[in-house]
C-alpha positions in Angstrom: 4.8 -13.6 -12.4 4.8 -14.6 -8.7 5.7 -11.5 -6.4 5.5 -8.7 -3.8 2.9 -6.2 -4.4 0.7 -3.9 -1.9 -2.5 -4.3 -0.9 -4.6 -1.8 -0.1 -8.2 -2.0 2.3 -10.8 0.3 0.9 -13.0 0.2 4.3 -9.4 1.0 6.3 -8.2 4.2 4.2 -9.4 7.5 5.2 -7.9 9.5 2.1 -5.4 11.2 4.2 -2.9 10.9 1.5 0.2 9.8 3.6 1.2 6.7 1.6 1.2 8.7 -1.9 4.3 11.0 -0.6 5.6 7.5 1.3 6.0 5.9 -2.4 9.0 6.4 -3.7 8.1 5.1 -7.2 4.6 7.1 -7.6 2.7 4.1 -7.3 -0.5 5.2 -5.3 -2.6 7.9 -6.0 -5.9 9.3 -3.6 -8.9 8.5 -6.1 -12.2 9.6 -5.3 -11.1 9.6 -1.8 -9.1 6.7 -1.3 -5.6 5.3 -2.2 -5.1 3.6 -5.4 -2.4 1.2 -7.0 -2.8 3.0 -9.9 0.2 0.6 -12.1 1.1 -2.6 -10.3 4.5 -2.6 -12.6 5.5 0.7 -10.5 5.3 -1.0 -7.1 8.2 -2.5 -5.9 6.5 -4.7 -3.1 9.3 -2.9 -0.3 6.2 -1.4 1.6 7.7 1.7 2.6 4.4 3.1 2.3 3.3 0.6 5.2 4.7 2.2 8.4 3.3 5.7 7.2 -0.2 4.6 7.4 -2.1 5.8 10.3 -5.1 3.5 10.1 -3.0 0.6 9.2 -4.7 -0.2 5.3 -1.5 -1.2 3.2 -0.2 -4.5 3.5 2.0 -6.2 1.2 0.9 -9.5 -0.2 2.5 -12.5 -2.7 0.2 -12.9 -5.9 0.5 -13.0 -9.6 1.6 -9.2 -11.0 3.2 -7.7 -13.5 6.7 -7.6 -13.3 7.9 -4.2 -11.4 9.9 -1.8 -14.2 12.1 0.3 -12.6 12.6 1.9 -16.3 9.4 2.4 -16.6 8.9 4.4 -13.2 12.1 6.6 -13.7 10.2 7.4 -17.1 7.1 7.9 -15.3 9.0 10.4 -12.8 10.7 12.3 -15.5 8.0 12.9 -17.6 6.3 14.1 -14.4 9.2 16.7 -13.9 9.0 15.2 -10.4 12.5 15.5 -9.7 12.4 15.7 -5.7 10.5 12.3 -6.2 12.9 10.4 -8.1 15.9 11.5 -5.7 14.1 10.0 -2.9 13.6 6.7 -5.3 16.8 6.4 -5.8 17.6 6.8 -2.5 14.6 4.1 -1.5 16.5 1.7 -3.6 19.9 2.6 -2.5 18.5 2.1 1.3 17.2 -1.2 0.8 20.1 -2.5 -0.9 18.4 -3.0 -4.3 21.3 -2.5 -6.4 20.4 -3.7 -9.3 17.4 -1.5 -10.1 19.4 1.6 -8.2 21.9 0.7 -10.9 19.2 0.1 -13.8 17.9 3.8 -13.3 21.4 5.0 -12.8 22.1 4.0 -16.2 19.3 4.8 -17.8 19.7 8.4 -16.5 23.5 8.9 -17.3 22.2 7.9 -20.9 19.6 10.8 -21.0 22.1 12.5 -19.5 20.1 13.6 -16.6 21.7 14.6 -13.4 20.7 13.4 -9.9 21.7 14.7 -6.4 20.9 12.6 -3.7 22.6 14.1 -0.6 20.0 16.0 1.5 21.9 19.2 1.8 18.9 20.8 3.6 17.3 20.1 7.1 13.9 19.5 5.8 11.4 16.3 5.7 13.4 13.0 4.1 11.4 10.9 1.6 8.2 13.1 2.7 8.1 11.5 5.9 6.9 13.9 8.8 8.6 11.6 11.3 11.7 12.5 9.8 11.4 16.2 9.6 15.0 17.6 11.5 13.7 19.9 14.6 15.6 21.0 18.1 14.7 20.2 21.3 15.2 22.9 23.9 15.5 21.7 27.3 16.6 23.6 30.3 20.3 22.4 31.5 20.5 19.9 34.1 23.3 18.6 36.2 25.4 15.7 34.9 24.9 12.1 36.1 28.6 12.1 36.6 28.4 14.7 39.4 25.5 12.6 41.2 26.1 9.8 43.6 23.5 7.1 42.7 22.8 6.2 38.9 19.4 5.4 38.0 19.1 1.8 38.0 17.8 0.0 35.1 14.2 -2.0 35.2 15.2 -4.8 32.4 14.4 -8.2 33.6 15.4 -10.1 29.7 17.5 -10.6 26.6 17.8 -10.0 24.0 14.8 -7.6 23.4 14.9 -6.4 19.6 11.8 -8.4 18.1 13.9 -10.8 15.4 16.0 -12.2 18.4 13.6 -13.2 20.8 12.0 -16.5 21.2 8.8 -16.7 21.5 8.7 -19.0 24.2 11.0 -17.3 26.5 10.0 -18.0 30.3 9.9 -13.7 30.6 7.0 -13.3 28.4 4.7 -15.9 30.6 2.8 -14.4 33.3 3.5 -10.9 32.5 2.6 -7.6 30.8 4.4 -6.9 27.9 5.3 -4.1 26.3 5.9 -3.6 22.4 8.2 -0.4 22.1 8.9 1.6 19.2 12.9 1.5 18.8 12.8 5.6 19.6 10.7 5.1 22.6 13.6 4.9 25.2 15.5 7.5 23.5 12.7 10.3 23.4 11.2 9.2 27.1 13.6 9.4 30.4 11.1 7.3 32.2 10.5 4.3 29.7 12.1 2.1 32.4 9.9 3.0 35.4 6.5 3.6 33.7 7.2 0.4 31.0 9.8 -1.6 31.5 9.5 -2.6 35.4 7.9 -5.6 35.8 7.0 -5.9 32.3 8.7 -8.3 29.3 9.5 -5.7 26.1 10.4 -5.8 22.6 11.6 -3.3 20.5 10.7 -2.4 16.7 10.9 -0.2 14.0 8.1 -0.3 11.7 9.8 2.4 9.4 12.9 0.7 8.9 13.0 -3.0 10.3 12.9 -5.9 7.9 8.9 -6.0 9.4 8.0 -9.4 7.4 8.2 -11.5 10.0 6.8 -9.2 13.1 3.4 -10.6 12.6 4.2 -14.2 13.3 6.5 -14.0 15.7 4.4 -11.8 17.5 1.1 -13.9 17.0 3.4 -16.7 18.4 4.5 -14.9 21.4 0.6 -14.5 21.9 -0.3 -18.0 21.7 2.2 -19.6 23.4 2.2 -17.1 26.7 -0.4 -16.0 29.2 0.1 -12.4 28.8 -2.5 -10.1 30.8 -2.4 -7.1 28.8 0.0 -5.7 25.8 0.7 -2.1 25.8 2.6 -0.8 22.5 4.7 2.2 23.2 5.0 4.2 19.8 5.8 8.1 18.9 3.6 10.4 17.5 4.9 10.4 14.0 2.4 8.9 11.5 5.3 6.1 10.4 5.3 4.5 14.0 1.2 3.7 13.4 2.5 0.5 11.8 3.7 -0.8 15.3 -0.1 -1.0 16.4 -1.0 -2.3 13.2 1.3 -5.3 13.2 0.9 -5.8 16.7 -3.1 -5.9 16.2 -3.1 -8.2 13.2 -0.7 -10.6 15.3 -3.4 -10.9 18.2 -5.8 -11.6 15.2 -3.7 -14.1 13.4 -2.9 -16.3 17.1 -6.4 -17.0 17.7 -5.9 -16.5 21.4 -8.6 -14.9 23.6 -8.6 -12.6 26.4 -6.2 -10.2 24.8 -6.4 -6.7 25.7 -3.6 -4.3 23.4 -3.3 -0.6 24.9 -1.4 2.2 22.7 0.5 4.4 24.6 1.6 7.3 21.8 4.6 9.9 23.0 5.4 13.3 21.8 8.5 13.8 20.6 9.5 15.3 23.5 8.6 12.3 25.8 5.4 13.3 27.0 2.1 10.7 26.9 -0.3 12.6 24.6 -3.2 9.9 24.2 -3.9 6.3 25.5 -6.6 3.7 24.0 -7.7 0.1 23.6 -7.2 -1.1 20.1 -8.0 -4.8 20.7 -9.9 -6.4 23.1 -11.5 -9.8 22.6 
């Protein structure tokens, strides 16, 4: 049947194994130093592993593939005694509203007398993702803005900002630098308006939680129809945020636009700029 499955680029894959823990179906293993899709019937095609890959080595493609089999996935996880992975798998299905597969799995587990706990009762990593690990950031107490006479002005000069909603030929994209920012960016850093949004167009997106399939063609259309001196990807240090850089570079290639420069700025979860590099230039 024709359906969506992942594809792994051997040349880009560095064998880090992050995608193995990100895949809640157990469809990926590291073999001879490279990530491999061990059996396509275990791949649901939802692409949870894409945002986790720091090298952009994983894409979702549509091709002839054996049908995804939810029962075989559950059997495999039970045989491996991977209850934590099974719980993550069920949560993954529920989060993506794949209720048909979710109900199939729950009915099968009930038939086998297997009970699962879907609620994460610990303050630890969810679904094996380092970026989801809970932490507290200690900061010195500061004066409330309510006690100050002046508010910090916004530097935003456009609307909307969410990548799904913007029009690729909107006038605010043309003739100015563009910022493609992680949805978490304005939360981790109090300075994004002055440092990134001022005098620039901006879109926000999350490569882990958004429906990302339209993002590459949407960005490609923006690049193609506008003169943009520079593109700045502002992402957070967590691995799952690396997908934003991958999406942007792939869009630049798809657009065929000349004289494009893409910079990547990586912020720590404390809001500090920890790395800056050129990702793409033609």
